[in-house]
C-alpha positions in Angstrom: 147.3 97.1 165.5 149.9 98.5 168.3 152.5 96.5 169.9 150.6 97.0 173.3 147.4 95.6 172.1 148.8 92.4 170.1 150.4 91.2 173.1 147.1 92.1 175.0 145.6 89.8 172.5 148.6 87.4 172.9 148.0 87.2 176.3 144.3 86.5 176.2 145.3 83.4 173.6 148.0 82.1 176.0 145.4 82.0 178.7 142.6 80.4 176.4 145.1 77.9 175.6 145.6 76.9 178.7 142.2 76.8 179.9 141.4 74.8 176.6 144.2 72.2 177.5 143.7 71.8 181.2 140.0 70.3 179.8 141.6 68.1 177.1 139.9 70.1 174.2 142.6 69.5 171.8 140.8 70.7 169.1 140.0 73.7 170.4 144.0 74.2 171.0 145.1 73.2 167.9 142.8 76.4 167.2 144.0 78.9 169.2 147.8 77.9 168.4 147.0 79.2 164.7 145.0 82.6 166.0 148.5 82.6 168.4 150.7 82.4 165.2 149.1 85.0 163.2 149.2 87.3 166.4 152.7 86.7 166.2 152.7 87.8 162.6 150.8 90.7 163.6 153.4 91.8 166.2 156.2 91.9 163.6 154.3 94.0 161.7 153.5 96.4 164.7 157.2 96.8 165.6 158.1 97.2 161.7 154.7 100.0 162.3 156.6 101.7 165.4 159.5 104.4 164.6 161.2 104.1 167.9 161.2 100.1 167.4 162.3 100.0 164.0 164.5 102.8 163.5 166.2 101.1 166.9 167.9 98.0 164.5 169.5 97.0 167.8 166.1 97.1 169.3 164.0 95.6 166.4 166.5 92.5 166.3 165.9 91.6 170.1 162.7 92.2 170.0 162.2 89.7 167.0 164.8 87.4 168.4 162.4 86.9 171.7 159.3 86.4 169.8 160.9 83.5 168.0 162.3 82.4 171.1 158.2 82.4 172.4 156.8 80.7 169.2 159.2 78.3 169.4 159.0 77.2 173.3 155.1 77.1 172.4 155.7 74.8 169.6 157.9 72.3 171.8 155.3 72.5 174.9 152.3 71.9 172.6 154.1 68.9 170.7 154.9 67.1 174.5 151.0 68.0 175.6 149.2 67.1 172.5 150.5 63.4 172.3 149.7 63.1 175.9 146.3 64.3 175.9 145.0 63.0 172.6 146.1 59.2 174.1 143.5 60.5 177.0 140.9 62.9 175.2 137.3 61.2 173.9 137.1 64.9 172.1 137.5 64.0 168.4 139.4 66.8 166.4 137.4 68.5 164.1 138.3 67.1 160.5 139.8 63.7 161.9 137.6 61.1 162.2 137.0 59.7 166.2 138.9 56.8 167.9 135.7 54.6 167.6 135.4 54.9 163.6 137.6 52.4 162.0 139.5 52.9 158.4 
């Protein structure tokens, strides 16, 4: 997949994450966030596969640092959002007991 295609997929996932977050569906956000993480890896591979990027080490390093910044910002945002959303959302996260389940 090309850099452009991968960035397009990442943009779609970002929009989906925002929509699911607005609906309070923490499980969907977590799943989409995992997909986004996979796409980050695909983007790094696309950088390596593109000679105009890979052969220019300065550009490659700059893009790699930018990607890491995006990943960190999303992770930090998700951590802030997740705590608030989990407290107010009635939808259980797949694989976890619901709030009404007693241990």
